[in-house]
Backbone bond lengths (Angstrom), bond angles and torsions (degrees), N, CA, C in turn:
res aa  C-N    CA-C-N  psi(-1)  N-CA   C-N-CA  omega(-1)  CA-C   N-CA-C  phi
1 M - - - 1.464 - - 1.525 109.24 -
2 T 1.333 114.93 146.69 1.456 120.84 174.41 1.518 108.57 -136.25
3 T 1.327 117.31 152.47 1.448 121.23 178.98 1.512 109.91 -94.63
4 M 1.331 115.82 129.47 1.462 119.87 178.15 1.518 109.79 -148.52
5 T 1.325 115.43 162.06 1.465 120.71 177.14 1.526 109.58 -83.66
6 V 1.327 114.64 169.82 1.465 119.80 175.37 1.521 110.80 -59.32
7 N 1.338 117.26 -44.50 1.472 119.98 179.28 1.514 111.17 -60.71
8 D 1.329 117.09 -41.23 1.472 120.27 178.94 1.523 111.23 -67.91
9 A 1.333 116.83 -35.20 1.464 120.77 179.95 1.524 110.45 -65.34
10 I 1.323 116.97 -39.11 1.467 120.45 176.98 1.521 110.03 -63.12
11 S 1.338 116.73 -45.24 1.466 120.32 178.61 1.524 111.55 -63.16
12 A 1.333 117.04 -39.08 1.469 120.64 179.57 1.519 110.42 -63.74
13 A 1.329 117.16 -42.40 1.471 120.43 178.25 1.525 110.80 -62.94
14 L 1.319 116.15 -43.13 1.458 120.26 178.87 1.518 111.24 -60.91
15 A 1.334 116.36 -46.91 1.468 120.42 -178.65 1.526 111.27 -60.73
16 E 1.314 117.01 -44.59 1.467 120.54 -178.14 1.528 111.10 -64.64
17 E 1.323 116.43 -42.63 1.471 119.15 -179.33 1.520 111.33 -71.39
18 M 1.324 117.88 -33.48 1.467 120.85 178.05 1.523 111.43 -69.14
19 R 1.329 116.28 -32.01 1.467 119.15 175.68 1.529 111.42 -70.34
20 L 1.326 115.35 -35.69 1.465 119.69 -178.11 1.520 112.92 -76.46
21 D 1.328 116.49 -33.14 1.453 120.87 -170.27 1.526 110.09 -134.48
22 P 1.332 118.62 111.70 1.465 120.71 -177.63 1.525 113.95 -69.24
23 T 1.332 118.17 -9.13 1.473 119.68 178.45 1.528 112.32 -85.05
24 V 1.340 117.20 -9.43 1.470 120.37 178.58 1.523 109.45 -78.50
25 M 1.316 116.57 129.80 1.457 121.64 177.01 1.531 108.54 -141.96
26 I 1.322 117.13 162.09 1.461 120.74 178.23 1.514 108.98 -134.82
27 F 1.332 115.51 134.28 1.456 120.05 173.82 1.515 108.72 -147.69
28 G 1.311 115.00 161.00 1.459 119.01 -177.84 1.515 111.72 154.01
29 E 1.317 114.35 -164.99 1.450 121.20 -171.30 1.530 110.71 -80.33
30 G 1.321 116.02 106.71 1.461 121.96 178.50 1.517 114.43 77.33
31 V 1.329 118.30 13.57 1.464 121.37 -174.84 1.525 111.93 -60.74
32 A 1.320 117.02 -49.38 1.472 120.10 -175.65 1.523 111.46 -67.02
33 T 1.321 116.95 -23.98 1.469 121.48 177.35 1.521 110.20 -83.05
34 K 1.312 115.42 -47.57 1.468 120.92 -176.38 1.527 111.59 -69.42
35 R 1.324 116.79 -35.58 1.470 121.16 -178.16 1.534 109.28 -118.69
36 H 1.331 113.69 57.77 1.471 119.78 -175.62 1.522 112.51 -64.25
37 D 1.351 117.17 -23.79 1.452 119.22 176.28 1.519 111.07 -64.71
38 L 1.322 117.12 -36.22 1.460 120.72 177.26 1.530 110.12 -69.22
39 L 1.326 116.23 -40.31 1.456 120.08 178.03 1.534 110.56 -60.17
40 S 1.326 116.52 -42.57 1.463 120.40 -179.69 1.523 112.05 -63.33
41 E 1.325 116.51 -38.53 1.471 119.80 -176.71 1.526 112.97 -81.97
42 F 1.333 117.38 -39.29 1.467 119.34 -170.46 1.522 114.62 -109.91
43 G 1.308 117.20 -11.24 1.451 120.04 175.09 1.510 114.52 82.68
44 S 1.342 115.33 169.54 1.456 121.50 -173.05 1.525 113.30 -73.50
45 A 1.323 117.81 -13.46 1.466 119.05 177.00 1.524 111.76 -71.45
46 R 1.346 116.62 -24.23 1.466 119.91 -176.52 1.526 112.84 -118.12
47 V 1.334 117.73 -8.34 1.471 121.88 179.05 1.526 107.15 -133.83
48 R 1.335 117.26 108.99 1.460 119.80 -170.29 1.519 112.45 -134.27
49 N 1.322 115.08 138.13 1.457 120.10 165.85 1.527 109.00 -78.01
50 T 1.324 116.16 152.97 1.456 121.11 177.71 1.521 109.24 -131.44
51 P 1.325 117.35 165.64 1.466 119.49 169.53 1.519 110.31 -65.10
52 L 1.330 116.78 166.24 1.459 122.04 176.70 1.535 107.77 -79.20
53 A 1.315 115.36 79.03 1.463 121.68 -175.05 1.523 107.94 -144.04
54 E 1.342 115.60 80.86 1.461 120.64 -169.82 1.528 113.29 -60.55
55 G 1.328 117.60 -40.24 1.453 119.67 179.51 1.514 112.24 -63.69
56 I 1.326 116.80 -42.15 1.465 120.71 179.14 1.526 110.52 -66.83
57 I 1.334 116.77 -40.75 1.467 120.59 178.79 1.527 110.48 -60.45
58 A 1.348 116.38 -49.70 1.458 120.50 -177.73 1.519 111.12 -67.05
59 G 1.328 117.51 -38.17 1.458 120.51 178.43 1.514 111.77 -66.08
60 T 1.318 116.64 -39.06 1.469 120.50 176.66 1.517 110.14 -64.01
61 A 1.332 116.76 -40.18 1.470 120.16 178.85 1.524 110.92 -64.10
62 A 1.335 117.19 -42.51 1.468 119.63 179.22 1.518 110.56 -62.27
63 G 1.328 117.90 -42.05 1.456 120.93 177.68 1.514 112.29 -65.52
64 A 1.337 115.92 -42.00 1.465 119.50 178.74 1.520 111.02 -62.81
65 A 1.349 116.21 -41.19 1.463 120.00 179.40 1.523 110.97 -63.44
66 A 1.328 116.99 -40.11 1.468 120.88 -179.10 1.522 111.82 -65.44
67 T 1.330 117.39 -23.50 1.468 120.33 -178.43 1.526 112.89 -96.69
68 G 1.347 117.38 5.64 1.456 119.25 173.15 1.510 116.30 110.50
69 L 1.332 117.70 -2.58 1.454 120.04 176.11 1.531 109.79 -87.67
70 R 1.329 116.03 167.38 1.467 122.01 176.87 1.535 108.28 -122.07
71 P 1.318 116.81 80.40 1.470 119.52 -176.48 1.529 112.38 -79.44
72 V 1.332 115.07 145.33 1.456 124.17 167.88 1.511 105.92 -116.58
73 V 1.329 117.32 126.82 1.463 119.72 -179.94 1.522 109.61 -120.17
74 D 1.315 115.39 138.36 1.459 122.08 178.93 1.520 108.04 -108.48
75 L 1.345 116.74 113.23 1.451 121.76 -178.52 1.529 111.54 -104.05
76 L 1.331 116.50 16.40 1.463 124.03 177.00 1.523 112.30 60.93
77 F 1.325 120.26 -100.03 1.464 121.78 -170.91 1.528 111.11 -95.02
78 A 1.319 115.65 133.68 1.456 121.70 -173.72 1.535 114.43 -56.24
79 P 1.345 120.90 -39.40 1.467 118.36 179.61 1.521 114.19 -57.97
80 F 1.346 117.07 -24.57 1.465 119.37 179.71 1.522 112.55 -76.04
81 L 1.340 116.15 -4.08 1.461 118.40 171.42 1.531 110.76 -65.28
82 C 1.328 117.19 -15.40 1.467 120.42 174.16 1.539 110.55 -53.79
83 Y 1.327 115.50 -37.00 1.464 120.00 -178.67 1.531 112.20 -72.72
84 A 1.331 116.56 -14.97 1.459 120.25 -174.43 1.535 112.04 -118.01
85 M 1.330 117.19 16.46 1.452 120.23 -176.25 1.523 112.59 -61.24
86 D 1.304 118.01 -43.21 1.465 119.89 -177.74 1.528 110.73 -63.83
87 E 1.320 115.89 -44.27 1.467 119.96 -177.56 1.527 111.69 -67.95
88 I 1.334 117.38 -38.02 1.468 120.44 -178.52 1.524 111.30 -81.27
89 V 1.333 116.61 -48.63 1.463 120.50 -173.29 1.526 112.19 -81.84
90 N 1.340 117.52 -49.49 1.462 120.66 -174.57 1.522 113.44 -82.74
91 S 1.327 116.94 -31.69 1.472 119.31 -179.25 1.520 111.07 -94.84
92 A 1.314 117.76 -72.31 1.471 120.46 -175.42 1.526 111.73 -59.65
93 G 1.335 117.47 -39.73 1.459 120.26 -175.23 1.510 114.71 -75.03
94 K 1.341 117.55 -24.83 1.467 119.69 -171.57 1.515 115.15 -116.31
95 L 1.323 118.45 -21.73 1.459 119.66 -170.01 1.527 112.97 -71.09
96 R 1.334 118.05 -25.65 1.463 117.91 175.94 1.530 109.85 -64.63
97 Y 1.313 116.11 -42.31 1.467 121.31 176.88 1.520 111.05 -67.01
98 I 1.325 116.71 -47.06 1.465 120.87 -177.40 1.523 111.34 -62.55
99 S 1.343 116.61 -33.73 1.465 120.51 -179.45 1.523 112.93 -81.53
100 G 1.326 116.62 2.93 1.457 118.77 -177.56 1.517 113.03 66.38
101 G 1.333 115.46 29.24 1.458 119.78 179.02 1.516 114.83 82.41
102 Q 1.313 117.92 7.67 1.472 119.98 -179.98 1.529 112.37 -72.17
103 F 1.332 116.15 -25.86 1.455 120.95 178.97 1.526 110.41 -115.73
104 K 1.303 115.07 149.46 1.452 121.69 171.26 1.528 108.47 -114.98
105 F 1.315 116.12 154.73 1.458 120.12 179.47 1.533 109.70 -131.44
106 P 1.337 115.90 70.44 1.473 120.27 -179.64 1.531 110.99 -80.72
107 M 1.312 117.07 78.18 1.461 120.95 -179.08 1.521 109.86 -128.52
108 V 1.321 115.60 148.01 1.460 122.51 178.76 1.522 108.19 -117.95
109 V 1.320 115.50 133.00 1.458 121.61 175.83 1.518 108.52 -112.31
110 L 1.318 116.75 119.77 1.461 122.79 176.99 1.523 110.04 -98.78
111 A 1.337 116.61 137.97 1.464 120.03 175.59 1.520 109.64 -155.01
112 M 1.321 116.06 144.41 1.465 122.26 178.13 1.530 109.49 -92.37
113 T 1.328 115.54 148.14 1.460 119.36 -176.68 1.526 109.95 -153.15
114 G 1.320 115.55 160.53 1.461 120.57 171.49 1.517 115.62 92.80
115 A 1.325 114.47 170.59 1.462 122.32 -178.97 1.519 111.24 -75.52
116 G 1.327 114.64 157.74 1.458 119.09 175.35 1.512 114.29 145.72
117 W 1.332 117.78 -26.28 1.455 120.39 -178.45 1.529 112.29 -115.07
118 G 1.312 119.07 -3.37 1.458 121.05 -177.76 1.514 112.55 63.73
119 V 1.327 117.40 39.20 1.467 120.26 -174.59 1.524 113.21 -92.03
120 G 1.325 117.63 -0.05 1.453 120.39 171.85 1.517 114.92 87.50
121 A 1.330 113.91 173.24 1.462 121.55 -168.18 1.519 113.57 -63.24
122 Q 1.330 118.80 -34.98 1.460 120.08 -175.75 1.523 112.50 -80.35
123 H 1.324 117.50 -9.51 1.466 121.42 176.34 1.526 111.81 -111.55
124 N 1.311 116.17 -28.17 1.459 120.89 -177.93 1.517 109.36 -111.41
125 H 1.316 116.23 96.58 1.458 121.70 177.47 1.519 106.73 -151.88
126 N 1.316 116.59 119.08 1.469 120.61 -178.86 1.525 109.28 -79.02
127 V 1.318 116.18 107.14 1.471 121.65 -174.04 1.527 112.28 -111.44
128 E 1.336 117.13 13.77 1.470 119.13 -172.90 1.527 113.24 -58.31
129 S 1.348 117.34 -34.29 1.467 118.32 -177.21 1.525 112.14 -68.63
130 W 1.343 118.83 -24.18 1.470 120.20 174.26 1.523 110.21 -55.54
131 F 1.328 114.33 -45.18 1.460 119.75 -173.00 1.522 112.31 -83.96
132 V 1.331 116.45 -27.33 1.467 119.37 171.91 1.525 108.99 -59.58
133 H 1.316 117.18 -33.13 1.458 122.73 -178.39 1.535 112.96 -79.80
134 S 1.331 117.46 -4.09 1.462 121.12 -174.25 1.528 110.85 -100.64
135 P 1.328 118.41 124.00 1.470 120.66 -178.38 1.525 112.24 -62.32
136 G 1.318 115.42 145.10 1.460 121.41 173.30 1.509 115.69 88.99
137 L 1.324 117.52 -7.84 1.464 120.94 -178.81 1.527 110.29 -104.62
138 K 1.330 115.48 151.28 1.457 121.61 171.74 1.528 107.57 -117.45
139 I 1.348 115.82 145.64 1.463 120.66 -172.01 1.525 109.51 -131.04
140 V 1.335 117.57 127.04 1.460 120.66 173.56 1.519 109.67 -125.95
141 M 1.334 115.75 147.95 1.459 121.56 179.88 1.529 108.10 -149.82
142 P 1.339 116.40 79.92 1.472 121.06 -174.10 1.523 113.05 -74.56
143 S 1.350 113.88 174.03 1.470 119.35 -179.11 1.522 113.47 -123.90
144 T 1.325 119.10 -10.12 1.464 121.68 -176.34 1.527 110.83 -129.47
145 P 1.333 117.51 154.80 1.464 119.34 176.56 1.532 112.69 -57.33
146 A 1.330 117.79 -41.34 1.460 120.52 -179.40 1.518 111.08 -60.83
147 D 1.326 116.49 -40.98 1.463 119.64 -179.94 1.518 111.66 -71.40
148 F 1.321 116.88 -36.97 1.463 118.60 176.19 1.521 110.66 -60.04
149 K 1.315 116.83 -43.23 1.459 118.82 -179.31 1.529 111.11 -66.03
150 G 1.319 116.60 -49.06 1.454 119.95 -177.12 1.509 113.57 -65.65
151 L 1.339 116.80 -39.12 1.466 120.07 -179.41 1.524 111.97 -76.61
152 M 1.330 117.96 -31.24 1.460 120.51 174.07 1.522 110.58 -62.20
153 K 1.316 116.62 -41.26 1.462 120.27 179.14 1.527 110.80 -62.24
154 S 1.329 116.46 -43.32 1.462 119.82 178.00 1.520 111.56 -66.80
155 A 1.334 116.57 -39.38 1.457 120.43 -179.72 1.528 111.38 -62.09
156 I 1.329 116.21 -41.92 1.465 120.04 -179.30 1.526 110.83 -66.76
157 R 1.324 117.39 -34.65 1.466 121.14 -178.18 1.518 113.28 -80.66
158 D 1.319 117.15 -16.34 1.463 121.04 -176.86 1.528 110.59 -71.06
159 D 1.325 116.79 145.18 1.460 121.13 179.74 1.515 113.61 -88.25
160 N 1.314 117.28 10.62 1.455 122.90 177.83 1.531 109.64 -121.65
161 P 1.334 118.16 159.12 1.469 119.43 176.92 1.527 111.31 -67.41
162 V 1.328 114.98 133.27 1.467 121.60 -179.75 1.524 108.28 -125.45
163 L 1.321 116.51 128.16 1.454 121.34 174.03 1.514 109.05 -97.26
164 V 1.321 116.75 127.10 1.464 122.44 178.23 1.522 107.60 -112.93
165 F 1.325 115.77 109.69 1.458 121.20 179.19 1.525 108.99 -94.17
166 A 1.320 115.52 126.24 1.467 121.44 178.69 1.516 108.89 -107.24
167 D 1.317 116.42 117.09 1.467 121.40 178.51 1.529 108.86 -64.87
168 I 1.332 115.18 123.52 1.469 120.39 -176.17 1.520 111.45 -53.52
169 A 1.308 117.82 -41.11 1.465 121.48 -176.55 1.518 112.84 -67.48
170 L 1.324 117.42 -15.86 1.463 120.40 -177.59 1.522 113.26 -97.57
171 G 1.329 117.68 -6.96 1.468 120.29 -171.97 1.514 114.41 -53.62
172 Y 1.320 116.99 -39.98 1.466 120.32 -177.47 1.523 112.26 -107.37
173 S 1.326 117.16 11.66 1.463 119.52 174.01 1.525 108.66 -74.96
174 A 1.319 116.15 142.32 1.464 121.00 -173.42 1.516 111.13 -111.84
175 G 1.324 114.60 155.51 1.460 120.81 177.38 1.508 110.09 -166.64
176 E 1.312 115.71 169.47 1.458 120.71 -178.93 1.530 110.81 -79.21
177 V 1.316 115.46 136.45 1.459 122.33 178.98 1.521 107.77 -134.58
178 A 1.319 116.65 131.61 1.462 120.13 177.29 1.526 109.78 -68.55
179 E 1.320 117.00 132.91 1.458 120.31 -179.38 1.518 111.51 -62.98
180 D 1.331 116.67 -30.46 1.461 120.45 178.49 1.527 110.44 -105.82
181 A 1.334 116.59 35.43 1.470 121.85 -175.05 1.525 110.75 -57.56
182 E 1.307 115.02 133.33 1.458 121.12 176.13 1.519 110.13 -83.81
183 A 1.313 115.81 162.80 1.459 120.65 174.69 1.528 109.33 -64.78
184 I 1.312 116.39 142.15 1.456 122.42 176.74 1.530 107.63 -98.11
185 P 1.324 118.81 125.31 1.465 120.10 -178.36 1.524 112.16 -58.90
186 L 1.314 116.51 139.42 1.448 120.46 174.14 1.525 108.99 -67.92
187 G 1.333 116.79 142.86 1.446 120.42 176.67 1.508 115.37 89.14
188 K 1.340 118.11 15.83 1.456 121.85 178.77 1.523 110.23 -119.18
189 A 1.320 116.19 113.71 1.456 121.03 177.75 1.531 110.30 -75.89
190 A 1.322 116.29 164.68 1.461 122.16 177.26 1.527 109.27 -119.67
191 V 1.313 116.96 132.05 1.469 121.00 173.62 1.527 106.84 -85.94
192 R 1.315 116.77 107.18 1.470 121.39 -176.44 1.528 111.76 -80.73
193 R 1.323 115.78 -24.59 1.467 119.88 -179.68 1.520 108.32 -154.82
194 E 1.308 116.97 131.52 1.463 122.13 178.00 1.525 109.35 -81.41
195 G 1.330 116.36 144.98 1.453 120.75 178.03 1.513 110.92 -160.15
196 R 1.333 115.77 169.15 1.465 119.60 -175.69 1.522 113.98 -125.71
197 D 1.353 119.32 -12.43 1.459 121.40 -172.00 1.526 113.89 -99.74
198 V 1.315 117.61 -32.11 1.463 120.59 -176.02 1.535 107.99 -158.22
199 T 1.318 116.23 147.64 1.465 122.30 176.09 1.520 109.21 -104.96
200 L 1.321 116.33 127.54 1.468 122.76 172.74 1.527 107.20 -108.34
201 V 1.322 117.19 119.91 1.450 122.61 179.99 1.519 108.67 -112.73
202 S 1.338 116.49 131.35 1.456 119.73 -177.22 1.523 110.02 -156.73
203 Y 1.343 115.34 -177.54 1.462 122.03 174.74 1.522 108.45 -158.88
204 A 1.319 115.47 161.63 1.468 122.24 179.91 1.532 110.92 58.86
205 K 1.359 117.75 -142.52 1.459 120.20 -170.44 1.514 113.86 -63.62
206 T 1.352 117.82 -27.35 1.455 119.18 -176.30 1.531 112.70 -75.63
207 V 1.319 117.71 -6.40 1.473 119.56 169.94 1.528 109.14 -63.05
208 G 1.325 116.22 -44.36 1.462 120.11 177.06 1.519 112.00 -61.80
209 T 1.333 116.33 -37.90 1.457 121.00 176.10 1.525 110.74 -60.60
210 C 1.328 116.23 -43.12 1.467 120.87 179.79 1.528 111.36 -67.42
211 M 1.317 117.13 -37.36 1.464 120.04 178.60 1.525 110.81 -64.69
212 A 1.337 116.28 -42.62 1.468 119.57 177.90 1.528 110.60 -65.35
213 A 1.332 116.86 -39.91 1.459 119.92 177.67 1.519 111.09 -64.10
214 A 1.329 116.42 -37.95 1.471 120.22 178.68 1.515 111.33 -62.30
215 D 1.336 117.69 -36.96 1.469 120.81 176.42 1.534 110.70 -63.15
216 T 1.332 116.43 -43.96 1.463 120.55 179.13 1.525 110.90 -64.07
217 L 1.321 116.17 -41.88 1.461 120.61 179.99 1.526 111.44 -66.08
218 A 1.330 116.09 -37.10 1.464 119.91 179.67 1.526 111.07 -61.08
219 A 1.321 116.90 -36.70 1.458 120.74 178.82 1.528 111.28 -65.69
220 A 1.329 115.94 -22.17 1.463 120.79 178.00 1.517 111.97 -97.97
221 G 1.321 116.50 7.68 1.461 120.50 177.39 1.513 115.42 85.25
222 I 1.330 117.50 13.20 1.469 121.52 178.30 1.527 108.26 -106.46
223 D 1.327 115.72 124.65 1.466 122.45 -173.15 1.525 110.24 -100.10
224 A 1.330 117.06 105.14 1.469 121.52 -176.03 1.518 111.22 -100.02
225 E 1.318 115.85 135.94 1.463 121.66 171.88 1.530 108.40 -96.48
226 V 1.326 117.41 133.92 1.460 121.94 -177.03 1.517 109.28 -115.28
227 I 1.338 116.08 122.15 1.464 122.18 178.35 1.524 108.55 -112.18
228 D 1.321 115.35 125.85 1.463 123.11 174.81 1.529 106.65 -98.53
229 L 1.324 116.63 111.59 1.460 119.84 -176.34 1.525 112.79 -61.90
230 R 1.319 117.65 -39.53 1.469 124.39 -177.66 1.527 112.46 63.29
231 S 1.311 116.52 -52.09 1.458 123.57 -179.40 1.517 108.94 -114.37
232 L 1.326 117.41 124.53 1.458 121.84 179.82 1.519 111.92 -91.37
233 K 1.318 115.92 -27.42 1.463 121.53 176.27 1.521 108.15 -154.78
234 P 1.316 118.42 112.63 1.465 127.08 2.06 1.526 112.71 -67.87
235 L 1.327 114.41 148.69 1.464 123.26 -177.98 1.524 109.53 -99.77
236 D 1.320 116.42 134.30 1.462 120.81 180.00 1.530 109.33 -80.48
237 E 1.316 115.59 81.59 1.462 120.44 -178.29 1.531 111.22 -64.43
238 D 1.313 116.58 -37.86 1.471 119.62 -176.50 1.521 111.40 -61.51
239 A 1.341 117.33 -41.21 1.464 120.08 -179.53 1.519 110.99 -62.76
240 I 1.326 116.67 -40.82 1.462 120.87 179.25 1.522 110.33 -65.68
241 L 1.318 116.92 -48.66 1.463 121.11 -176.03 1.521 111.82 -66.22
242 R 1.330 117.35 -38.03 1.470 120.22 177.20 1.520 110.72 -61.02
243 S 1.318 115.81 -43.60 1.460 119.57 -177.47 1.524 111.15 -67.58
244 V 1.325 116.84 -44.66 1.466 120.05 -179.65 1.528 111.07 -65.17
245 A 1.329 116.96 -35.02 1.466 119.83 176.77 1.528 110.78 -61.18
246 K 1.329 115.91 -30.34 1.464 121.06 -179.76 1.526 112.27 -82.67
247 T 1.338 117.22 -43.78 1.462 120.38 -171.93 1.529 113.53 -94.22
248 G 1.312 117.70 -31.98 1.456 121.23 -179.59 1.512 114.69 78.67
249 R 1.329 117.78 0.70 1.470 121.45 -178.72 1.521 108.58 -139.48
250 L 1.339 115.38 146.62 1.468 119.45 -176.92 1.521 110.58 -142.81
251 V 1.340 114.87 131.13 1.468 122.56 170.15 1.532 106.45 -125.51
252 V 1.335 116.78 124.97 1.462 121.68 177.27 1.525 108.02 -105.17
253 V 1.328 115.96 131.27 1.461 121.30 -174.79 1.527 109.72 -126.38
254 H 1.326 116.82 123.61 1.464 119.70 171.73 1.518 110.51 -154.82
255 E 1.329 115.27 159.36 1.461 121.09 -175.81 1.521 112.31 -77.52
256 A 1.326 118.05 -31.64 1.457 121.23 -179.94 1.523 110.25 -59.81
257 S 1.331 116.30 156.62 1.453 120.05 -176.45 1.525 111.60 -65.26
258 R 1.308 115.80 161.98 1.451 123.77 -168.06 1.538 113.75 -72.35
259 L 1.340 116.57 -46.46 1.454 121.39 -170.71 1.534 111.10 -64.74
260 C 1.320 116.90 120.50 1.471 123.45 177.93 1.526 112.60 61.07
261 G 1.325 117.07 26.29 1.465 120.57 178.88 1.515 111.92 -84.99
262 V 1.322 116.30 -178.87 1.453 121.89 178.90 1.527 110.78 -60.83
263 G 1.329 116.40 -34.91 1.461 120.10 178.73 1.523 112.40 -61.94
264 A 1.323 116.84 -34.48 1.458 120.56 178.30 1.522 110.64 -65.82
265 E 1.319 116.72 -40.38 1.462 120.40 177.99 1.522 110.92 -64.46
266 I 1.320 116.67 -41.29 1.468 119.83 -179.56 1.530 110.73 -68.03
267 A 1.327 116.89 -39.50 1.463 120.25 177.37 1.526 110.78 -61.39
268 A 1.333 116.21 -42.54 1.465 120.31 178.70 1.528 111.21 -65.63
269 L 1.323 115.79 -41.60 1.471 120.33 177.88 1.517 111.38 -57.20
270 V 1.322 116.58 -48.21 1.460 120.70 -177.59 1.524 110.71 -68.41
271 A 1.341 116.85 -38.15 1.473 119.37 177.94 1.525 111.48 -62.86
272 E 1.346 116.36 -35.40 1.457 120.49 -177.95 1.524 112.78 -79.64
273 K 1.326 116.52 -37.08 1.466 119.02 -168.64 1.528 114.72 -115.26
274 A 1.323 118.30 -8.69 1.456 119.61 -178.61 1.518 111.77 -140.38
275 F 1.328 116.88 25.75 1.460 120.41 -176.10 1.532 111.85 -58.64
276 A 1.339 116.45 -39.26 1.463 119.97 -177.81 1.523 112.63 -64.97
277 S 1.331 116.67 -21.53 1.470 120.45 -179.51 1.523 112.61 -84.63
278 L 1.323 117.14 -17.73 1.462 120.44 -173.44 1.526 111.87 -72.37
279 R 1.326 115.15 133.96 1.458 122.30 176.67 1.525 111.38 -109.10
280 A 1.332 115.69 -1.81 1.468 121.57 -178.49 1.527 107.54 -162.05
281 P 1.322 117.78 164.26 1.465 119.58 178.61 1.530 111.78 -64.70
282 V 1.320 116.61 151.82 1.463 121.78 172.35 1.523 108.48 -75.04
283 L 1.330 116.77 132.99 1.466 121.66 178.57 1.518 110.23 -112.56
284 R 1.344 114.78 146.26 1.459 121.28 174.45 1.520 109.71 -121.27
285 L 1.335 116.60 128.71 1.460 122.56 172.73 1.516 107.45 -113.43
286 T 1.329 116.29 118.12 1.461 120.02 -173.15 1.523 110.37 -139.62
287 G 1.331 114.25 176.54 1.444 119.60 169.44 1.512 110.43 -73.67
288 P 1.336 117.83 165.04 1.475 121.02 -178.21 1.526 111.56 -80.04
289 D 1.331 115.54 164.41 1.460 121.76 175.50 1.529 108.07 -83.91
290 A 1.335 114.36 72.43 1.465 120.68 -175.92 1.526 108.86 -155.59
291 P 1.322 118.35 151.65 1.463 119.70 174.48 1.520 111.15 -60.65
292 A 1.316 116.29 145.30 1.459 120.98 -178.12 1.522 110.57 -71.01
293 P 1.338 118.21 137.07 1.461 121.19 178.44 1.530 111.47 -76.69
294 A 1.339 115.76 158.09 1.459 120.16 176.67 1.524 112.08 -87.24
295 S 1.316 117.35 -24.67 1.462 122.10 178.52 1.531 110.14 -64.95
296 F 1.352 116.99 129.73 1.464 119.42 -178.12 1.526 112.15 -61.97
297 P 1.357 119.50 -46.13 1.483 117.78 178.34 1.528 112.44 -60.66
298 L 1.338 117.33 -39.51 1.464 119.74 178.16 1.521 110.68 -68.20
299 E 1.315 116.33 -34.29 1.474 120.27 176.09 1.523 110.67 -58.91
300 Q 1.316 116.35 -43.31 1.459 119.89 -179.52 1.526 111.19 -66.20
301 A 1.316 116.28 -34.94 1.461 119.70 176.07 1.517 111.64 -68.49
302 F 1.318 115.92 -25.04 1.464 123.22 -179.22 1.537 110.91 -70.69
303 V 1.333 116.68 -31.65 1.467 122.35 -174.27 1.533 109.89 -94.85
304 P 1.335 119.21 137.52 1.467 120.32 175.95 1.522 111.57 -54.39
305 Q 1.325 117.11 132.08 1.451 122.98 -178.07 1.527 111.06 -109.54
306 G 1.320 115.83 167.24 1.451 121.22 -174.34 1.509 114.54 -60.05
307 D 1.345 117.59 -37.44 1.462 119.06 -178.68 1.522 111.36 -65.45
308 A 1.331 116.81 -32.89 1.460 120.23 177.40 1.525 110.94 -68.83
309 V 1.336 116.73 -37.08 1.459 120.53 177.70 1.530 109.76 -65.67
310 V 1.316 116.02 -44.87 1.470 120.58 178.73 1.525 110.64 -59.53
311 A 1.335 116.96 -45.18 1.465 120.53 -179.08 1.521 110.94 -63.69
312 A 1.337 116.78 -40.07 1.475 120.19 179.90 1.524 110.64 -63.72
313 V 1.326 116.02 -44.16 1.469 119.30 -179.70 1.517 110.61 -65.16
314 R 1.315 117.60 -43.24 1.470 120.38 179.24 1.532 110.91 -59.29
315 S 1.325 117.48 -37.09 1.460 120.02 -179.90 1.519 111.26 -65.98
316 L 1.333 116.84 -30.07 1.475 120.63 179.44 1.520 111.77 -81.05
317 V 1.323 116.02 -41.44 1.462 119.17 -173.55 1.513 111.12 -78.95
318 T 1.309 118.14 -36.49 1.469 120.69 -177.55 1.530 112.98 -91.21
319 E 1.340 115.27 -19.34 1.457 119.68 179.14 1.528 110.07 -130.69
320 P 1.311 117.67 66.35 1.465 120.61 -177.52 1.520 111.28 -65.02
321 A 1.338 114.51 154.85 1.467 119.06 178.48 1.500 110.85 -63.47
322 T 1.319 117.49 144.27 1.470 122.19 178.62 1.515 109.20 -117.21
323 A 1.320 115.31 154.95 1.444 120.76 -178.33 1.528 109.94 -68.52
């Protein structure tokens, strides 16, 4: 095991896959500067800076993927994917289906998202649910360096376009990563903590929030199970349903806004497939339907915090729904 940050884990996954497969390349905004170690090892033919032109970058990646390469593109901040929606959603996401499977689109799109740097509304906007709603795309949003490395490896090897969202606040967080880490299959959630009284489902930075809340709840005699989705599409429905069948209560926590978010999909899933197991209503704790502030203190108020998770769980466990 070695200790590395999320940013280092992404670079490690890229380096390992580029050594294994000469068709893997990375280009994008500031890539050769930010990942200069990759530039030194693999050269400018496979590691390239690009202009700030997200649509052109994504379109080039889709074309490269269709011709047999495995491009990884870094578009920096997730809100700027607005400029690349046609290339990612209409081209990469749909052309494999439209071509009857004659083409593959093994491309990875990297983008940063979420609060943590005070970069303001046009840079900090959680847009993952837009792409979850788009056919043909796969979406991952891990919370640990080990998961970033393992899921990046799987994303690069996948024959479909995969979006990897990196929570800004996690970029320099460190954790243990196996030097010989295997790829982690897409669509498999991780149970971070076993529990019997309530299920907390989350992803990205709010997994840590849920873990801290679970510690506080444990001191009060409430046993919370914490599930880290890791992959938003495909979604590990079985892991969620198994946990809810055991605990009978569910709180979904994420930074993205509430309306039509991932939490809404999970609430609907549980209502449809595990209603008989529920002992209380499903609750969602999310960010507000508002642009993200640039002020760091206001940013923190924007994101669900541990005390709110604790209060939500207490309302379910001490005041269960009645017939």
